[in-house]
TIGUKOL-883879 format. One line per field, with one value per atom (N, C-alpha, C, O, CB): residue in one letter; z, x, y. Coordinates in nm, 4 decimals. Glycine has a CB too. Layout:
REM residues N
rest: (a_...);
up: (Z_...);
east: (X_...);
north: (Y_...);
REM end
This chain:
REM residues 101
rest: (m_m_m_m_m_t_t_t_t_t_a_a_a_a_a_g_g_g_g_g_g_g_g_g_g_y_y_y_y_y_r_r_r_r_r_v_v_v_v_v_e_e_e_e_e_p_p_p_p_p_g_g_g_g_g_r_r_r_r_r_l_l_l_l_l_r_r_r_r_r_n_n_n_n_n_g_g_g_g_g_g_g_g_g_g_r_r_r_r_r_r_r_r_r_r_l_l_l_l_l_h_h_h_h_h_e_e_e_e_e_l_l_l_l_l_s_s_s_s_s_d_d_d_d_d_e_e_e_e_e_l_l_l_l_l_r_r_r_r_r_a_a_a_a_a_s_s_s_s_s_a_a_a_a_a_a_a_a_a_a_e_e_e_e_e_r_r_r_r_r_l_l_l_l_l_a_a_a_a_a_p_p_p_p_p_p_p_p_p_p_p_p_p_p_p_g_g_g_g_g_s_s_s_s_s_n_n_n_n_n_e_e_e_e_e_g_g_g_g_g_f_f_f_f_f_t_t_t_t_t_s_s_s_s_s_i_i_i_i_i_q_q_q_q_q_a_a_a_a_a_a_a_a_a_a_r_r_r_r_r_t_t_t_t_t_t_t_t_t_t_a_a_a_a_a_e_e_e_e_e_a_a_a_a_a_w_w_w_w_w_q_q_q_q_q_a_a_a_a_a_e_e_e_e_e_t_t_t_t_t_g_g_g_g_g_e_e_e_e_e_l_l_l_l_l_a_a_a_a_a_t_t_t_t_t_v_v_v_v_v_l_l_l_l_l_r_r_r_r_r_v_v_v_v_v_a_a_a_a_a_g_g_g_g_g_d_d_d_d_d_k_k_k_k_k_l_l_l_l_l_g_g_g_g_g_e_e_e_e_e_t_t_t_t_t_a_a_a_a_a_a_a_a_a_a_a_a_a_a_a_y_y_y_y_y_d_d_d_d_d_r_r_r_r_r_a_a_a_a_a_d_d_d_d_d_s_s_s_s_s_s_s_s_s_s_g_g_g_g_g_a_a_a_a_a_q_q_q_q_q_s_s_s_s_s_f_f_f_f_f_e_e_e_e_e_r_r_r_r_r_i_i_i_i_i_r_r_r_r_r_r_r_r_r_r_g_g_g_g_g_g_g_g_g_g);
up: (10.5210_10.4343_10.4492_10.5609_10.4733_10.3469_10.3389_10.2894_10.1922_10.2308_10.3588_10.3063_10.3538_10.4674_10.3684_10.2575_10.2785_10.3503_10.4392_10.3622_10.3042_10.3559_10.4926_10.5465_10.3741_10.5493_10.6608_10.6305_10.5366_10.7631_10.7148_10.7017_10.8286_10.9415_10.6706_10.8049_10.9031_10.9136_10.8111_10.8743_11.0296_11.0469_11.1353_11.2563_11.1128_11.0883_11.1772_11.3040_11.4142_11.0983_11.2831_11.3863_11.4992_11.6141_11.3317_11.4721_11.5667_11.6437_11.7662_11.4991_11.5610_11.6393_11.7318_11.8439_11.5647_11.6893_11.7691_11.9002_12.0109_11.6964_11.8689_11.9909_12.0940_12.2156_11.9407_12.0339_12.1335_12.2062_12.3282_12.0421_12.1439_12.1981_12.3149_12.4171_12.0970_12.2952_12.3811_12.5003_12.6155_12.3036_12.4802_12.5932_12.6781_12.8007_12.5497_12.6107_12.6913_12.7702_12.8791_12.6120_12.7183_12.7970_12.9217_13.0317_12.7088_12.9151_13.0098_13.1241_13.2446_12.9376_13.0721_13.1667_13.2396_13.3617_13.0966_13.1671_13.2446_13.3499_13.4589_13.1613_13.3166_13.4177_13.5372_13.6513_13.3529_13.5105_13.6087_13.7027_13.8249_13.5378_13.6526_13.7115_13.8237_13.9432_13.6032_13.7553_13.8380_13.9497_14.0625_13.7591_13.9241_14.0459_14.1411_14.2578_14.0038_14.1076_14.2021_14.2797_14.3996_14.1367_14.2134_14.2822_14.3820_14.4736_14.1800_14.3539_14.4467_14.5739_14.6683_14.3724_14.5793_14.7073_14.8132_14.7830_14.6868_14.9383_15.0464_15.0519_15.0571_15.1946_15.0505_15.0689_15.1964_15.2551_14.9483_15.2336_15.3762_15.4846_15.4693_15.3893_15.5937_15.7261_15.7300_15.6683_15.8480_15.8053_15.8206_15.8873_15.9648_15.8997_15.8647_15.9515_16.0955_16.1254_15.9176_16.1741_16.3134_16.3711_16.4908_16.3409_16.2627_16.2990_16.3837_16.3552_16.1772_16.4699_16.5520_16.4510_16.3918_16.6350_16.4364_16.3442_16.4001_16.3323_16.3183_16.5226_16.5747_16.5385_16.5601_16.7154_16.4804_16.4379_16.3018_16.2100_16.4412_16.2870_16.1586_16.0459_15.9308_16.1702_16.0794_15.9868_15.9197_15.7994_16.0576_16.0023_15.9646_15.8636_15.7559_16.0678_15.9000_15.7960_15.6761_15.5699_15.8423_15.6774_15.5499_15.4675_15.3454_15.5784_15.5292_15.4682_15.3909_15.2760_15.5681_15.4656_15.4027_15.2814_15.1726_15.5089_15.3024_15.1937_15.0632_14.9493_15.2483_15.0915_14.9845_14.9194_14.7985_15.0421_14.9892_14.9311_14.8550_14.7453_15.0275_14.8922_14.8146_14.6807_14.5756_14.9025_14.6945_14.5627_14.4714_14.3502_14.5826_14.5163_14.4345_14.3711_14.2550_14.5034_14.4334_14.3771_14.2749_14.1756_14.4789_14.2891_14.1974_14.0709_13.9593_14.2625_14.0884_13.9727_13.8887_13.7657_14.0314_13.9650_13.8921_13.8179_13.7189_13.9998_13.8758_13.8070_13.6593_13.5534_13.9065_13.6676_13.5673_13.4581_13.3402_13.6173_13.4976_13.4122_13.3491_13.2341_13.4963_13.4377_13.3767_13.2606_13.1527_13.5096_13.2909_13.1754_13.0496_12.9362_13.2156_13.0819_12.9588_12.8673_12.7443_12.9916_12.9453_12.8797_12.8185_12.7057_12.9716_12.8590_12.8073_12.6806_12.5821_12.9114_12.6764_12.5592_12.4610_12.3468_12.5925_12.4772_12.3884_12.3240_12.2062_12.4667_12.4111_12.3472_12.2646_12.1803_12.4454_12.2795_12.1955_12.0672_11.9624_12.2568_12.0748_11.9649_11.8766_11.7568_12.0131_11.9271_11.8577_11.7790_11.6652_11.9519_11.8379_11.7826_11.6615_11.5633_11.8909_11.6794_11.5827_11.4553_11.3437_11.6550_11.4824_11.3824_11.2967_11.1749_11.4467_11.3555_11.2931_11.2054_11.0893_11.3958_11.2611_11.1852_11.0517_10.9428_11.2784_11.0627_10.9524_10.8424_10.7233_11.0051_10.8836_10.7914_10.7140_10.5938_10.8651_10.7986_10.7260_10.6293_10.5219_10.8118_10.6656_10.5829_10.4502_10.3379_10.6674_10.4697_10.3583_10.2667_10.1449_10.4137_10.3335_10.2330_10.1581_10.0391_10.3111_10.2276_10.1622_10.0476_9.9329_10.2681_10.0785_9.9755_9.8572_9.7411_10.0379_9.8881_9.7714_9.6939_9.5722_9.8272_9.7536_9.6813_9.6088_9.5018_9.7811_9.6527_9.5721_9.4555_9.3457_9.6654_9.4746_9.3720_9.2502_9.1351_9.4361_9.2845_9.1968_9.1140_8.9940_9.2774_9.1975_9.1294_9.0334_8.9272_9.2461_9.0623_8.9664_8.8380_8.7253_9.0265_8.8689_8.7496_8.6514_8.5296_8.8023_8.7341_8.6652_8.5740_8.4674_8.7827_8.6320_8.5487_8.4396_8.3678_8.6499_8.4401_8.3414_8.3770_8.2907_8.2158_8.5088_8.5469_8.6422_8.6824_8.5990);
east: (15.3889_15.3134_15.1675_15.1201_15.3413_15.0998_14.9540_14.8835_14.9239_14.9254_14.7871_14.7054_14.5637_14.5415_14.7611_14.4623_14.3323_14.2927_14.2077_14.2962_14.3609_14.3183_14.3888_14.3800_14.1579_14.4649_14.5432_14.6913_14.7466_14.5311_14.7584_14.8858_14.9645_14.9432_14.9166_15.0493_15.1291_15.2698_15.3349_15.1420_15.3137_15.4427_15.5197_15.4971_15.4322_15.6006_15.6781_15.7400_15.7259_15.7888_15.8110_15.8833_15.7906_15.8270_15.9340_15.6720_15.5621_15.5325_15.5221_15.4364_15.5139_15.4877_15.5855_15.5497_15.4624_15.7494_15.8467_15.8506_15.8806_15.9531_15.8138_15.7981_15.6940_15.7133_15.7571_15.5808_15.4625_15.5288_15.5151_15.3056_15.5904_15.6508_15.7434_15.7356_15.7192_15.8348_15.9361_15.8515_15.8890_16.0440_15.7506_15.6772_15.6166_15.6223_15.5761_15.5519_15.4993_15.5911_15.5575_15.4367_15.7152_15.8221_15.8477_15.8493_15.9528_15.8648_15.8954_15.7777_15.8023_15.9105_15.6566_15.5390_15.5536_15.5380_15.3996_15.5858_15.6106_15.7103_15.6898_15.6435_15.8152_15.9311_15.8799_15.8968_16.0539_15.8161_15.7683_15.6677_15.6791_15.7002_15.5832_15.4902_15.5494_15.5202_15.4169_15.6379_15.7140_15.7888_15.7860_15.8031_15.8509_15.9181_15.8288_15.8670_16.0055_15.7104_15.6238_15.5620_15.5374_15.5207_15.5368_15.4835_15.5770_15.5381_15.4462_15.7123_15.8139_15.8236_15.8927_15.9653_15.7597_15.7613_15.6769_15.5731_15.7100_15.7232_15.6395_15.5123_15.5065_15.7105_15.4124_15.2711_15.2052_15.1161_15.1867_15.2512_15.2060_15.2665_15.3773_15.2161_15.2226_15.2637_15.4122_15.4321_15.1451_15.5039_15.6340_15.6446_15.5553_15.7102_15.7320_15.7398_15.7429_15.8009_15.8965_15.6828_15.6914_15.5744_15.5600_15.8218_15.4873_15.3651_15.2642_15.2600_15.3017_15.1935_15.1031_15.0164_14.9193_15.0129_15.0487_14.9720_14.8354_14.7522_15.0500_14.8138_14.6818_14.5624_14.4474_14.6859_14.5959_14.4880_14.4397_14.5199_14.5273_14.3187_14.2594_14.2943_14.3075_14.1060_14.3098_14.3270_14.4796_14.4970_14.3011_14.5788_14.7025_14.7062_14.7628_14.7706_14.6379_14.6213_14.5613_14.6164_14.5460_14.4477_14.3767_14.4629_14.4598_14.2445_14.5535_14.6310_14.7459_14.7799_14.6794_14.8008_14.9040_14.8394_14.8965_14.9612_14.7313_14.6669_14.6315_14.6536_14.5419_14.5801_14.5642_14.6872_14.6872_14.5011_14.7882_14.9164_14.9636_15.0119_15.0159_14.9591_15.0088_14.9318_14.9882_14.9926_14.7892_14.7221_14.7382_14.7230_14.5908_14.7643_14.8020_14.9185_14.9239_14.8091_15.0377_15.1571_15.1470_15.2192_15.2591_15.0628_15.0565_14.9842_15.0344_14.9750_14.8725_14.7912_14.8875_14.8907_14.6434_14.9559_15.0319_15.1600_15.2146_15.0811_15.1965_15.3098_15.2445_15.3025_15.3521_15.1336_15.0722_15.0468_15.0716_14.9494_14.9973_14.9758_15.1154_15.1267_14.9029_15.2116_15.3564_15.3907_15.4387_15.4957_15.3630_15.3990_15.3171_15.3644_15.3899_15.1772_15.1106_15.1567_15.1569_14.9681_15.1967_15.2471_15.3666_15.3819_15.2702_15.4579_15.5809_15.5573_15.6273_15.6697_15.4687_15.4258_15.3721_15.4145_15.3248_15.2935_15.2212_15.3257_15.3177_15.1114_15.4298_15.5397_15.6254_15.6937_15.6236_15.6315_15.7250_15.6607_15.7251_15.7656_15.5135_15.4230_15.4405_15.4639_15.2695_15.4307_15.4368_15.5663_15.5644_15.4223_15.6845_15.8083_15.8246_15.8949_15.9047_15.7542_15.7528_15.6626_15.6814_15.6973_15.5741_15.4719_15.5416_15.5243_15.3461_15.6265_15.7043_15.8001_15.8172_15.7762_15.8665_15.9768_15.9062_15.9610_16.0506_15.7853_15.7218_15.6796_15.6841_15.5971_15.6392_15.5972_15.7314_15.7315_15.5120_15.8437_15.9728_16.0179_16.0651_16.0746_16.0045_16.0437_15.9492_15.9977_16.0261_15.8264_15.7224_15.7638_15.7750_15.5741_15.7860_15.8271_15.9523_15.9632_15.8537_16.0506_16.1892_16.1546_16.1927_16.3087_16.0843_16.0644_15.9846_16.0161_15.9857_15.8817_15.8104_15.9088_15.8961_15.6817_15.9916_16.0834_16.1820_16.2256_16.1593_16.2192_16.3303_16.2542_16.3092_16.4045_16.1297_16.0459_16.0289_16.0596_15.9019_15.9797_15.9682_16.1004_16.1004_15.9213_16.2119_16.3419_16.3798_16.4362_16.4677_16.3546_16.3823_16.2993_16.3441_16.3634_16.1646_16.0779_16.1101_16.0921_15.9323_16.1622_16.1941_16.3377_16.3684_16.2139_16.4010_16.5328_16.5162_16.6066_16.6519_16.3864_16.3473_16.3805_16.3863_16.4076_16.4033_16.4316_16.3437_16.3549_16.5643);
north: (6.6883_6.5917_6.6241_6.6452_6.4390_6.6284_6.6617_6.5244_6.4606_6.7936_6.4927_6.3675_6.3975_6.4393_6.2142_6.3733_6.3772_6.5244_6.5287_6.2502_6.6407_6.7751_6.8051_6.9154_6.7800_6.6921_6.7316_6.7570_6.6997_6.6302_6.8476_6.8521_6.7943_6.8386_6.9862_6.7010_6.6448_6.7151_6.7350_6.4992_6.7504_6.8125_6.7115_6.7127_6.9610_6.6325_6.5390_6.5989_6.5459_6.4787_6.7146_6.7951_6.8157_6.7908_6.9330_6.8603_6.8951_6.7798_6.7864_6.9442_6.6436_6.5325_6.4943_6.4585_6.4312_6.4975_6.4779_6.5602_6.5155_6.4949_6.6942_6.7931_6.7526_6.7567_6.9357_6.7127_6.6627_6.5333_6.5233_6.6155_6.4479_6.3332_6.3528_6.2847_6.2691_6.4521_6.4951_6.5638_6.5416_6.5951_6.6377_6.6943_6.5968_6.6058_6.7826_6.4931_6.3812_6.3075_6.2610_6.2902_6.2923_6.2348_6.3263_6.2710_6.2187_6.4420_6.5369_6.5320_6.5290_6.6788_6.5317_6.5251_6.4026_6.4017_6.5294_6.2866_6.1643_6.1590_6.1056_6.0678_6.2135_6.2356_6.3112_6.2682_6.3181_6.4259_6.5181_6.4395_6.4489_6.6443_6.3731_6.3010_6.1970_6.1949_6.2351_6.1135_6.0283_6.0924_6.0431_5.9587_6.1928_6.2645_6.3219_6.3297_6.3749_6.3651_6.4177_6.3022_6.3148_6.5048_6.1906_6.0689_6.0013_5.9288_5.9679_6.0338_5.9673_6.0592_6.0210_5.9500_6.1736_6.2480_6.1782_6.1193_6.3920_6.1858_6.1143_6.1898_6.3127_6.1103_6.1112_6.1570_6.1028_6.1642_6.1145_5.9908_5.9347_5.9745_6.0258_5.8026_5.9647_5.9993_5.9204_5.8158_5.9480_5.9818_5.9276_5.7829_5.7486_6.0248_5.7123_5.5618_5.6164_5.7208_5.4517_5.5459_5.5696_5.6561_5.6812_5.6341_5.7013_5.7639_5.6800_5.5603_5.8059_5.7183_5.6523_5.5542_5.6013_5.7624_5.4384_5.3481_5.3140_5.2538_5.2170_5.3526_5.3080_5.3868_5.3486_5.3042_5.5028_5.5854_5.5488_5.5317_5.7258_5.5370_5.4918_5.5869_5.5454_5.4799_5.7174_5.8136_5.7965_5.8159_5.9531_5.7613_5.7242_5.6261_5.6445_5.6841_5.5055_5.4008_5.4423_5.4132_5.2941_5.5113_5.5517_5.6387_5.6231_5.6258_5.7450_5.8298_5.7499_5.7782_5.9272_5.6490_5.5604_5.4888_5.4831_5.4522_5.4405_5.3667_5.4479_5.4067_5.3074_5.5553_5.6654_5.7123_5.7353_5.7853_5.7274_5.7654_5.6611_5.6889_5.8026_5.5435_5.4225_5.4041_5.3738_5.2902_5.4265_5.4328_5.5471_5.5316_5.4227_5.6465_5.7619_5.7493_5.7898_5.8758_5.6902_5.6767_5.5648_5.5728_5.6553_5.4586_5.3487_5.4161_5.4024_5.2159_5.4849_5.5339_5.6430_5.6458_5.6073_5.7216_5.8248_5.7527_5.8013_5.9439_5.6390_5.5538_5.5140_5.5380_5.4034_5.4588_5.3995_5.5088_5.4835_5.3311_5.6306_5.7435_5.7971_5.8394_5.8559_5.7884_5.8415_5.7301_5.7650_5.8462_5.5989_5.5127_5.5286_5.5218_5.3736_5.5525_5.5708_5.6954_5.6906_5.5825_5.8108_5.9303_5.8870_5.9339_6.0494_5.8104_5.7837_5.6981_5.7215_5.7169_5.6058_5.5266_5.6148_5.5967_5.4217_5.7009_5.7929_5.8834_5.9181_5.8774_5.9223_6.0040_5.9277_5.9860_6.0706_5.7888_5.7124_5.6920_5.6881_5.5786_5.6769_5.6515_5.7757_5.7595_5.6277_5.8948_6.0160_6.0250_6.0719_6.1296_5.9796_5.9820_5.8793_5.9032_5.9567_5.7667_5.6565_5.6951_5.6466_5.5233_5.7776_5.8253_5.9180_5.9134_5.8940_6.0099_6.1178_6.0507_6.0878_6.2105_5.9471_5.8801_5.8233_5.8402_5.7558_5.7565_5.6894_5.7959_5.7652_5.6071_5.9190_6.0095_6.0645_6.0908_6.1223_6.0779_6.1041_6.0141_6.0515_6.1140_5.8852_5.7732_5.7820_5.7684_5.6290_5.8030_5.8120_5.9225_5.9088_5.8397_6.0336_6.1529_6.1207_6.1501_6.2935_6.0586_6.0373_5.9424_5.9659_5.9708_5.8385_5.7309_5.7915_5.7653_5.6029_5.8721_5.9413_6.0387_6.0520_6.0270_6.0964_6.1966_6.1140_6.1564_6.3010_6.0077_5.9225_5.8633_5.8551_5.7949_5.8217_5.7598_5.8630_5.8322_5.7183_5.9818_6.0893_6.1297_6.1570_6.2017_6.1288_6.1701_6.0455_6.0719_6.2032_5.9263_5.8290_5.8411_5.8200_5.7001_5.8798_5.8965_6.0237_6.0262_5.9092_6.1291_6.2487_6.2096_6.2629_6.3786_6.1228_6.0922_5.9795_5.9366_6.0438_5.9399_5.8449_5.7045_5.6169_5.8778_5.6810_5.5367_5.4872_5.3714_5.5167);
REM end
């Protein structure tokens, strides 16, 4: 579909959306890996506490980013579907006009 000098290819939007979903999944998987010291580590050391706090913050932030990526991927898919519907509706309208109805 071309509008205002721009060409929109719904298939490319869908591909981009799928890639964002893949990135979201990869990010969630990497965030699930243990970053903090294992349970039973000497909790008395300040560095162990700081490492655990940092790991928890990192996992929370990457989880939020993964959600943002998934939502953006969903939106690209929805946008592609809207362009497909608009193209189909326009084609049907022109066909009715062409047939005189």
